[in-house]
C-alpha positions in Angstrom: -26.1 25.7 -128.6 -23.6 24.5 -131.2 -20.4 22.7 -130.1 -17.7 25.1 -129.1 -14.5 23.7 -130.6 -12.2 26.4 -129.4 -8.9 24.6 -128.9 -8.8 22.9 -125.5 -5.2 22.7 -124.5 -4.4 19.8 -122.2 -1.4 19.5 -119.9 1.1 16.7 -120.5 -0.1 15.2 -117.3 -3.7 15.3 -118.5 -2.7 13.7 -121.8 -0.9 10.9 -120.0 -3.8 10.2 -117.6 -6.3 10.2 -120.5 -4.2 7.9 -122.6 -3.5 5.4 -119.8 -7.0 5.3 -118.2 -9.8 6.9 -120.2 -9.3 6.7 -124.0 -10.8 3.6 -125.7 -8.0 1.4 -127.2 -7.6 -1.0 -130.0 -6.6 -4.7 -129.7 -2.9 -3.7 -129.3 -3.7 -1.3 -126.5 -3.2 1.9 -128.6 -5.6 4.8 -127.9 -8.3 5.3 -130.5 -9.7 8.5 -129.1 -8.8 12.1 -128.5 -10.2 14.4 -125.9 -12.7 15.7 -128.4 -13.9 12.3 -129.5 -14.2 11.1 -125.9 -16.3 14.1 -125.0 -18.5 13.5 -128.0 -18.9 9.8 -127.0 -20.0 10.7 -123.5 -22.2 13.6 -124.4 -24.0 11.7 -127.1 -24.7 8.6 -125.0 -26.1 10.7 -122.1 -28.2 13.0 -124.2 -29.7 10.1 -126.3 -32.0 9.0 -123.5 -33.9 12.3 -123.1 -37.6 12.2 -123.6 -37.8 14.9 -126.3 -36.1 13.6 -129.5 -36.0 17.1 -131.0 -34.1 18.3 -128.0 -31.5 15.6 -128.0 -29.2 17.4 -130.5 -29.2 20.7 -128.5 -28.7 18.8 -125.3 -25.8 16.8 -126.8 -24.1 20.0 -127.8 -24.6 21.5 -124.3 -23.2 18.4 -122.6 -20.2 18.4 -125.0 -19.4 22.0 -124.3 -19.5 21.5 -120.6 -17.1 18.5 -120.6 -14.8 19.5 -123.4 -14.0 22.9 -121.8 -13.8 21.2 -118.4 -16.4 23.4 -116.7 -17.9 20.2 -115.5 -16.6 16.6 -115.5 -18.5 13.4 -114.6 -17.0 10.7 -112.5 -14.5 8.3 -114.0 -16.8 5.4 -114.8 -19.0 7.7 -116.9 -16.0 9.1 -118.8 -14.7 5.5 -119.4 -17.9 3.6 -120.1 -20.5 6.0 -121.6 -21.3 4.9 -125.1 -19.5 1.5 -124.7 -20.8 -2.0 -124.3 -20.1 -2.0 -120.6 -22.2 1.1 -120.0 -21.9 1.2 -116.2 -21.6 4.8 -115.2 -22.0 5.0 -111.4 -19.1 5.3 -109.0 -20.8 4.6 -105.6 -22.6 1.6 -104.3 -23.7 0.3 -100.9 -24.6 -3.3 -100.6 -26.3 -4.9 -97.6 -24.9 -7.9 -95.7 -27.5 -10.1 -94.1 -26.7 -12.3 -91.1 -26.7 -15.6 -92.9 -24.4 -17.5 -95.1 -26.6 -16.9 -98.1 -26.7 -13.2 -97.3 -23.0 -12.9 -96.8 -22.0 -14.7 -100.0 -24.6 -13.0 -102.0 -23.0 -9.7 -101.0 -19.6 -11.0 -102.0 -21.0 -12.0 -105.4 -22.8 -8.6 -105.9 -19.7 -6.7 -104.8 -17.6 -8.6 -107.4 -20.0 -7.7 -110.1 -19.9 -4.0 -109.1 -16.1 -4.0 -109.0 -15.9 -5.7 -112.4 -17.7 -2.7 -113.9 -15.7 0.0 -112.1 -17.6 0.9 -109.0 -16.6 1.1 -105.4 -18.7 -0.6 -102.6 -19.6 0.2 -99.1 -20.6 -2.5 -96.6 -21.8 -2.4 -93.1 -20.9 -5.5 -91.1 -23.1 -4.3 -88.2 -25.9 -6.9 -88.8 -23.5 -9.8 -88.5 -23.6 -11.6 -85.1 -20.5 -11.2 -83.0 -17.6 -13.6 -82.6 -18.6 -16.7 -80.6 -22.3 -15.8 -80.6 -24.4 -18.9 -81.0 -25.6 -20.2 -84.4 -28.8 -22.2 -83.9 -28.7 -23.8 -87.4 -25.4 -25.6 -86.8 -25.3 -25.6 -83.0 -22.0 -23.8 -83.3 -20.6 -20.3 -82.8 -20.2 -17.4 -85.2 -16.7 -16.3 -86.4 -17.6 -12.6 -86.3 -17.6 -9.7 -88.8 -13.9 -9.5 -89.2 -13.5 -13.1 -90.4 -16.0 -12.3 -93.2 -14.4 -9.0 -93.9 -11.3 -10.9 -94.7 -13.2 -13.0 -97.3 -14.6 -9.8 -98.9 -11.0 -8.5 -99.0 -9.7 -11.6 -100.7 -12.5 -11.5 -103.3 -11.7 -7.9 -104.1 -8.0 -8.8 -104.5 -9.0 -11.2 -107.2 -11.5 -9.2 -109.2 -10.1 -6.3 -111.3 -12.3 -3.5 -112.3 -12.9 -3.9 -116.0 -9.3 -5.2 -116.2 -8.0 -1.8 -115.1 -7.6 -1.9 -111.3 -8.9 -3.7 -108.2 -12.0 -2.5 -106.5 -12.2 -0.4 -103.3 -14.4 -1.0 -100.3 -15.6 0.8 -97.2 -16.1 -1.4 -94.2 -18.3 0.0 -91.4 -19.1 -1.3 -87.9 -21.3 0.4 -85.4 -19.6 1.5 -82.2 -22.1 -0.5 -80.2 -21.3 -3.8 -81.9 -19.7 -6.4 -79.5 -16.7 -6.9 -81.8 -15.9 -3.1 -82.0 -12.5 -3.3 -80.3 -11.3 -5.9 -82.7 -12.6 -3.9 -85.6 -10.9 -0.7 -84.4 -7.5 -2.5 -84.2 -7.9 -4.5 -87.4 -5.7 -2.3 -89.6 -3.0 -1.7 -87.1 -1.2 -4.3 -89.1 -1.0 -2.5 -92.4 -0.6 -5.7 -94.4 -4.2 -6.7 -93.7 -7.5 -5.5 -95.4 -5.6 -3.6 -98.1 -8.7 -3.3 -100.2 -10.8 -1.7 -97.5 -11.1 1.6 -95.8 -12.5 1.0 -92.3 -14.7 3.4 -90.4 -16.6 3.3 -87.1 -20.2 4.3 -87.2 -20.5 6.6 -84.2 -23.8 7.5 -82.6 -24.9 10.6 -80.8 -25.4 8.5 -77.6 -21.8 7.4 -77.8 -20.4 10.9 -78.2 -22.6 12.1 -75.3 -21.1 9.3 -73.2 -17.6 10.3 -74.2 -18.3 13.9 -73.2 -19.8 12.9 -69.9 -17.3 10.1 -69.0 -20.0 7.4 -69.0 -20.1 3.8 -70.0 -22.2 2.6 -72.9 -23.8 -0.7 -73.9 -22.7 -3.2 -76.6 -25.7 -4.8 -78.4 -25.7 -8.3 -80.0 -27.3 -7.7 -83.4 -28.8 -11.2 -83.6 -30.7 -10.9 -80.3 -30.7 -7.2 -79.5 -29.5 -8.1 -76.0 -26.8 -6.2 -74.1 -23.7 -8.2 -74.0 -21.2 -5.9 -72.3 -20.6 -2.4 -71.1 -17.5 -0.4 -72.0 -16.1 3.0 -71.1 -17.0 5.3 -74.0 -13.8 7.4 -73.4 -11.6 4.2 -73.5 -13.1 3.2 -76.8 -12.8 6.7 -78.2 -9.2 6.9 -77.1 -8.5 3.6 -78.9 -10.0 5.0 -82.1 -7.9 8.1 -81.7 -4.8 6.1 -81.1 -5.1 4.0 -84.2 -6.1 7.0 -86.4 -3.0 8.8 -85.1 -1.0 5.6 -85.9 -2.0 5.2 -89.5 -5.2 7.1 -90.4 -7.6 4.3 -89.7 -10.3 3.7 -88.7 -12.1 6.8 -89.9 -15.3 8.0 -88.1 -18.8 8.2 -89.6 -21.4 10.1 -87.6 -24.3 7.9 -88.5 -27.1 9.7 -86.6 -26.1 13.0 -88.3 -26.4 11.3 -91.6 -29.8 9.8 -90.9 -31.2 13.1 -89.7 -30.5 14.2 -93.3 -32.0 11.1 -94.9 -34.3 12.4 -97.6 -36.3 9.1 -97.8 -36.6 7.7 -94.3 -39.6 5.7 -95.4 -37.2 3.5 -97.3 -34.9 2.7 -94.4 -31.8 4.0 -92.6 -28.3 4.6 -93.8 -25.8 2.0 -92.7 -22.7 2.7 -94.7 -21.0 5.0 -97.3 -19.1 4.5 -100.4 -15.3 3.9 -100.1 -14.3 7.6 -99.7 -17.2 8.5 -97.4 -19.0 11.2 -99.4 -22.0 9.2 -100.3 -24.4 7.9 -97.6 -26.6 5.4 -99.5 -29.4 3.0 -98.5 -28.8 -0.7 -99.2 -28.6 -1.3 -102.9 -28.5 2.4 -103.8 -26.0 3.7 -106.3 -25.0 7.2 -107.2 -23.4 8.9 -110.2 -21.2 11.9 -109.5 -19.9 14.9 -111.3 -17.9 18.0 -110.4 -18.1 21.7 -111.4 -14.6 23.1 -111.9 -14.7 26.3 -109.9 -11.4 27.4 -111.3 -13.2 28.4 -114.5 -15.7 30.8 -112.9 -13.6 33.8 -111.9 -14.0 36.8 -114.1 -12.7 40.3 -113.4 -11.8 39.5 -109.8 -15.3 38.1 -109.0 -17.2 34.8 -109.1 -19.2 34.7 -112.3 -22.5 33.6 -110.8 -24.5 34.0 -114.1 -22.3 31.5 -115.9 -22.1 29.2 -112.8 -25.9 29.0 -112.8 -26.0 28.1 -116.4 -23.4 25.3 -116.0 -25.1 24.0 -112.8 -28.4 23.6 -114.5 -26.9 21.7 -117.4 -24.8 19.5 -115.1 -27.9 18.6 -113.0 -29.7 17.6 -116.2 -26.7 15.6 -117.3 -26.5 13.6 -114.0 -30.2 12.9 -114.1 -29.9 11.5 -117.6 -27.0 9.3 -116.5 -29.4 7.3 -114.4 -31.6 6.5 -117.4 -28.7 5.4 -119.7 -26.9 3.5 -117.0 -26.5 -0.3 -117.1 -26.6 -1.5 -113.5 -24.6 -4.5 -112.3 -27.6 -6.3 -110.6 -31.4 -5.8 -110.7 -31.7 -4.8 -107.0 -29.4 -1.9 -107.6 -31.3 -0.8 -110.7 -34.6 -1.0 -108.8 -33.4 1.0 -105.8 -31.5 3.6 -107.8 -34.5 4.4 -110.1 -36.6 4.6 -107.0 -34.6 7.5 -105.5 -32.7 8.9 -108.5 -29.9 10.3 -106.3 -27.2 12.4 -108.0 -23.9 13.8 -106.5 -23.1 17.2 -108.0 -19.9 18.4 -106.4 -17.0 20.7 -107.0 -13.3 20.8 -107.7 -10.8 23.6 -108.2 -12.1 25.4 -105.1 -8.6 26.3 -104.0 -8.0 27.6 -107.6 -11.0 29.9 -107.3 -9.7 31.3 -104.0 -6.2 31.8 -105.3 -7.4 33.8 -108.3 -9.4 36.0 -105.9 -6.4 36.4 -103.6 -8.2 34.9 -100.7 -6.5 32.4 -98.3 -8.1 29.0 -97.9 -7.4 29.1 -94.1 -9.5 31.9 -92.9 -13.1 33.1 -92.4 -13.3 35.0 -95.8 -12.3 31.9 -97.7 -14.8 29.7 -95.8 -17.6 32.2 -96.2 -17.1 32.5 -100.0 -16.8 28.7 -100.4 -20.1 28.3 -98.4 -21.8 31.0 -100.6 -20.8 29.3 -103.8 -21.8 25.8 -102.6 -25.2 27.0 -101.4 -25.7 28.7 -104.8 -24.9 25.5 -106.6 -27.2 23.5 -104.3 -30.1 25.9 -104.8 -29.7 26.0 -108.5 -29.5 22.2 -108.7 -32.7 21.9 -106.7 -34.4 24.5 -108.9 -33.5 22.5 -112.0 -34.5 19.2 -110.4 -37.9 20.6 -109.6 -38.3 21.6 -113.3 -37.3 18.1 -114.4 -39.8 16.7 -111.9 -42.6 18.8 -113.5 -41.6 17.6 -116.9 -40.7 13.9 -116.3 -42.1 13.2 -112.8 -40.5 13.2 -109.4 -38.4 10.3 -108.1 -40.8 7.4 -107.6 -40.3 7.1 -103.9 -41.3 10.7 -103.3 -44.2 10.9 -100.8 -45.4 14.4 -100.0 -46.9 13.0 -96.7 -43.4 12.0 -95.5 -41.0 14.2 -97.5 -41.4 17.8 -96.4 -39.8 19.4 -99.4 -41.1 20.2 -102.9 -41.4 17.5 -105.5 -38.1 17.1 -107.4 -36.5 14.7 -109.8 -33.8 13.6 -107.4 -33.9 12.6 -103.7 -30.4 13.9 -103.2 -28.5 16.5 -105.3 -25.1 17.4 -103.9 -22.0 15.9 -102.4 -18.3 16.7 -102.6 -16.4 13.7 -103.9 -12.8 12.8 -104.6 -11.7 14.1 -108.0 -8.2 12.8 -108.1 -7.8 11.9 -111.8 -10.5 14.1 -113.2 -9.0 17.2 -111.5 -5.6 16.2 -113.0 -7.3 16.3 -116.4 -8.8 19.7 -115.6 -5.4 20.9 -114.1 -7.0 22.1 -110.8 -7.0 21.2 -107.1 -9.0 18.2 -106.0 -12.5 18.6 -104.7 -12.6 21.1 -101.8 -9.1 20.3 -100.8 -6.2 22.8 -100.8 -3.3 22.0 -103.0 -1.0 19.4 -101.6 2.0 21.1 -103.0 2.8 24.2 -105.0 6.2 23.2 -106.3 6.9 19.5 -106.9 10.0 17.5 -107.9 9.5 14.7 -110.4 12.4 12.3 -110.7 13.3 11.3 -114.2 15.9 9.0 -115.8 19.5 9.2 -114.5 18.4 10.8 -111.3 17.6 14.2 -112.8 15.0 16.4 -111.1 12.2 18.1 -113.0 10.6 21.0 -111.1 6.9 21.4 -111.6 5.4 24.7 -110.5 1.8 25.5 -109.9 0.5 27.7 -112.8 -0.9 30.4 -110.6 2.1 30.6 -108.4 4.4 30.9 -111.4 2.3 33.6 -113.0 2.3 35.7 -109.9 5.9 35.1 -109.1 7.0 36.2 -112.6 4.6 39.1 -112.6 5.9 40.4 -109.2 9.5 39.6 -109.9 10.3 37.0 -107.3 10.5 34.0 -109.6 13.8 32.2 -109.8 14.8 28.6 -110.5 16.8 28.6 -107.2 13.7 29.7 -105.2 11.5 27.1 -106.9 14.0 24.4 -106.0 14.1 25.5 -102.4 10.3 25.6 -102.2 10.2 22.0 -103.7 12.7 20.8 -101.1 11.0 22.4 -98.2 7.5 21.4 -99.3 6.1 24.8 -98.5 6.0 28.4 -99.6 6.0 29.5 -95.9 9.2 31.0 -94.6 10.9 32.0 -97.9 11.7 35.8 -97.5 11.5 36.4 -101.3 7.8 35.5 -101.3 5.5 38.4 -100.1 3.6 37.5 -97.0 0.3 37.9 -98.8 1.1 35.1 -101.3 2.6 32.9 -98.6 -0.9 32.9 -97.0 -2.8 32.5 -100.3 -0.6 29.6 -101.3 -0.6 27.7 -98.0 -0.9 24.0 -98.9 -2.6 21.1 -97.1 0.0 20.6 -94.5 0.5 24.4 -93.9 -3.2 24.7 -92.9 -4.1 24.0 -89.3 -6.4 21.0 -88.6 -9.0 23.4 -87.2 -9.1 25.3 -90.5 -9.5 22.1 -92.5 -12.4 21.0 -90.3 -14.1 24.4 -90.3 -14.0 24.4 -94.1 -15.6 20.9 -94.2 -18.2 21.9 -91.6 -19.3 25.1 -93.3 -19.6 23.4 -96.7 -21.6 20.5 -95.1 -24.0 23.0 -93.4 -24.4 25.3 -96.4 -25.0 23.1 -99.5 -24.2 19.4 -99.3 -27.0 16.9 -99.2 -24.9 13.8 -98.7 -21.3 14.2 -97.3 -17.8 15.3 -98.1 -14.7 13.4 -98.9 -11.9 15.5 -97.3 -8.7 14.7 -95.4 -7.8 16.6 -92.2 -4.1 16.9 -92.7 -2.0 16.8 -89.5 1.8 17.4 -89.3 4.0 14.5 -88.4 4.5 16.1 -84.9 0.7 16.0 -84.2 -0.3 14.3 -81.0 -3.2 12.0 -80.2 -4.8 14.9 -78.5 -4.8 16.8 -81.8 -6.6 13.8 -83.4 -9.1 13.8 -80.6 -9.9 17.5 -80.9 -10.3 17.1 -84.6 -13.0 14.4 -84.2 -14.8 16.3 -81.5 -14.7 19.6 -83.5 -16.0 17.8 -86.7 -18.8 16.2 -84.8 -19.9 19.6 -83.2 -19.8 21.3 -86.6 -22.2 18.8 -88.1 -19.8 16.8 -90.3 -21.1 13.4 -91.2 -17.7 11.7 -91.2 -14.1 12.6 -90.8 -10.7 11.3 -92.0 -7.5 12.4 -90.4 -4.0 11.8 -91.7 -0.8 12.5 -89.8 2.0 13.0 -92.3 4.1 9.9 -92.8 1.9 7.7 -90.6 0.6 5.5 -93.4 3.8 5.1 -95.3 5.1 2.0 -93.6 5.1 -0.3 -90.6 7.5 0.8 -87.9 9.3 -2.3 -86.6 11.4 -0.8 -83.8 11.0 2.1 -81.5 13.7 4.6 -80.7 16.0 3.9 -77.7 17.9 7.1 -77.2 20.3 5.5 -74.7 21.5 3.1 -77.5 21.3 5.6 -80.4 24.9 6.9 -79.9 27.0 5.8 -82.8 30.7 6.0 -83.6 32.7 6.1 -86.8 35.7 4.2 -87.8 38.2 6.9 -88.6 40.5 6.3 -91.5 43.3 8.5 -92.8 43.7 6.7 -96.0 40.2 6.2 -97.4 36.4 6.6 -97.0 34.8 6.4 -93.6 32.4 3.6 -93.0 29.6 4.5 -90.6 29.3 2.2 -87.5 25.7 1.5 -86.6 24.3 1.1 -83.1 22.6 -2.2 -82.0 19.1 -0.7 -82.4 17.8 1.3 -85.4 14.5 2.5 -86.5 13.1 0.4 -89.4 10.3 0.6 -91.8 8.8 -2.3 -93.8 7.6 -1.9 -97.4 5.5 -4.6 -99.1 6.3 -4.9 -102.8 5.6 -7.3 -105.6 8.3 -9.0 -107.7 8.0 -9.6 -111.4 6.0 -12.8 -110.7 3.5 -10.8 -108.5 4.7 -12.6 -105.4 4.9 -10.5 -102.2 8.4 -9.4 -101.0 9.2 -7.2 -98.0 11.9 -4.7 -98.1 13.1 -3.5 -94.7 15.0 -0.2 -94.5 16.9 0.9 -91.3 17.4 4.6 -90.7 19.8 6.7 -88.6 18.7 9.5 -86.3 18.3 11.9 -89.2 16.0 9.4 -91.0 18.6 8.6 -93.6 18.6 5.0 -94.9 21.6 3.0 -93.6 20.8 -0.6 -94.3 18.4 -2.5 -96.6 17.1 -6.1 -96.3 14.9 -8.2 -98.5 12.6 -10.8 -97.0 10.5 -13.3 -98.8 7.5 -14.7 -96.8 8.5 -18.3 -97.6 12.3 -18.4 -98.1 12.3 -22.2 -97.9 10.4 -22.6 -101.1 12.5 -24.1 -103.8 11.5 -21.6 -106.5 12.6 -18.7 -104.3 16.0 -19.9 -103.0 18.1 -18.5 -105.9 16.0 -15.3 -106.0 16.4 -14.8 -102.3 20.2 -15.2 -102.5 20.5 -12.7 -105.3 18.3 -10.1 -103.5 20.3 -10.6 -100.3 23.5 -9.9 -102.2 22.1 -6.8 -103.8 20.9 -5.5 -100.5 24.2 -6.0 -98.9 26.0 -4.0 -101.6 23.5 -1.2 -101.4 23.8 -1.2 -97.6 27.5 -0.9 -97.9 27.2 2.1 -100.2 24.8 3.8 -97.8 27.2 3.3 -94.8 30.1 4.7 -96.9 27.8 7.8 -97.5 27.6 7.4 -101.2 25.1 10.0 -102.4 21.6 8.4 -102.9 21.2 9.8 -106.4 24.4 8.0 -107.4 23.0 4.8 -105.9 19.8 5.4 -107.9 21.7 5.8 -111.1 23.4 2.5 -110.7 20.2 0.7 -109.7 18.4 2.2 -112.8 21.2 0.9 -115.1 20.8 -2.5 -113.6 17.0 -2.6 -113.8 15.3 -5.0 -116.1 17.9 -7.8 -115.5 17.2 -11.0 -113.7 15.1 -10.3 -110.7 14.6 -6.6 -111.0 15.2 -5.8 -107.3 17.3 -2.8 -108.5 14.1 -1.3 -110.0 12.2 -1.8 -106.8 15.0 -0.3 -104.7 15.3 2.6 -107.1 11.6 3.4 -106.8 12.0 3.3 -103.0 15.0 5.6 -102.9 13.4 8.0 -105.4 10.4 8.3 -103.0 12.8 9.0 -100.1 14.3 11.9 -102.1 10.9 13.2 -103.1 9.7 13.0 -99.5 12.6 14.8 -97.9 11.4 17.3 -95.3 7.9 15.8 -95.2 8.7 12.2 -94.1 9.3 9.3 -96.4 6.6 8.8 -99.0 4.6 5.8 -100.1 5.4 4.8 -103.7 3.0 4.8 -106.6 2.9 1.3 -107.9 2.5 2.5 -111.5 5.0 5.4 -111.9 7.1 5.4 -108.8 5.9 8.9 -107.9 5.0 10.1 -104.5 1.6 9.0 -103.1 -0.3 11.7 -101.2 -3.2 11.1 -98.8 -6.1 13.4 -99.7 -9.9 13.1 -100.1 -9.7 10.0 -97.9 -7.4 8.0 -100.2 -3.9 7.6 -101.3 -3.3 8.9 -104.8 -0.5 9.9 -107.2 -0.5 13.4 -108.6 1.9 12.4 -111.3 0.1 9.6 -113.2 -3.5 9.6 -111.7 -3.3 6.3 -109.8 -5.7 6.1 -106.9 -6.1 3.3 -104.4 -9.8 4.1 -104.0 -11.4 5.1 -107.3 
């Protein structure tokens, strides 16, 4: 098949993301690639390792067509590194941590090498002896898993991935570890462990004890002795409480994962990669890729013939990636080649449903999604069996143990985060619904740029209900629901993540897991800000019963900041100083709600901005706090920041419109200490987040961070905290 060079039109967002993150650059940092040349680089490198030299040219063209036309895109490390000197193409790694100083610091070293090449790492701390357990070699006591997790976190903070971003980690602890309560509460303070997602590995026995109201045993890993007995429900309630508070810890159903372990003869699963979709054995890695389902709707139906063709080529592509990969350490290379796991996933699932006029939140949508995922899984297995017949099955395959036909890859499918690659392809991430249909992007001088979902705009114009005024209202409300101009059918079809009930989110994840996913699924169960702890509890229990292997919940606004004060309604009454000759200055009560935001100044030193809000969640006062105000080099800076904050606070209390404050801050940005730029970013995020809670800020473009696929990411520039 010759290269199909039909012009591929990229969105401006895609061009921005590619130029910033993917294109190779010259010594001055200028891109030296285009989308076409990037695709040729990747396709050529991955095809070159095939066994049949005469087939390499045909294979290269097939791979090129898949990627260039965005029917399939591999994970970011492959797009960035294929055909380069770095050559590390995998996204997911799990590294073991042995219960010894040598084991612990070997894992830190290995993790640094993985992060340097662009991968994310999963660690289980469950083998480490508990805090205060005896250490025979020194006649002392152990400091416990969390103390070492802090060392891993600090190492990650130092190592940048290929000079592009810091690495991401998953930290896992079994629910029966003696230090489990400390682990559950570890990220209640959101300034700690910022390079980790934490998840509790939950067993079937624990869930049964929760259901029956029983106690369960804590087991010291170094001796296998019972050290304590806890109420399962009390521990579960604590997990729920902290997840409600800020989304962590997540839960991993470890027994469900090990029941699906395709190579039990090699060991048990202990941990996943940072976003939870890849259960891997110690030292395993996995390369990922996603089929863009948005491209497979023809004439009001799913084009299964074309989908089969693309799935077969994508499976071959991912298998080849294993052979052209340059692994960070020998142990990873050995284990990866032994099992040859691949993670073929999807993106644009919501786009597919929208084009078919089927709501995401409903049984028809779930059934179609399951049918498509099962079709992809069966096709991938068929192709993997053919590759096994040609090249041999994965070396660890043992027909006496593995009760499935010989195939090239021990695992075939997962549904992974596709944050930046889905932005390149202009589709919804993974199996997630769209987070928003109409967005506001703030540009210079406080102007608002309205960005409308392409399908929604097409339908709205075709059916005559499009107007700039309606789009602005949809952007401000954050939802298409409740606008009388929009027909009810389209309100249902364009329901976004927070318009969809938690149960519908979980049922979609459950049916996809059961129907066609070997490993796991990176998906966020979105909860409204008003959700209760009971809602979180029911989400976890429902997910467990539906066979999910892990679950992440996110209550809107819960991870944006650290709440410093709680409401005291008796003291919230406020009065105003009435003036007949000038503006009115708002008088504030003694107690206000406040949120703390951790930022970096131009010298990359930590600074905390504290914002106080009135009862309508409108900012009223701003304070800046340096962790060490007594340091000589910070005294002048602290004084200037304090003065700026006082002036901004005064403007807020005189009810100066926030966009006017932002204009003045933007005009002052770039001078002296650049606090105006930091405050401007913060206030822009407040405006962007109106009606949906105040938003976390993207550190790269000041856009709004959303929490989906188990991670905070920016849909404006492609920044992701996890990948």
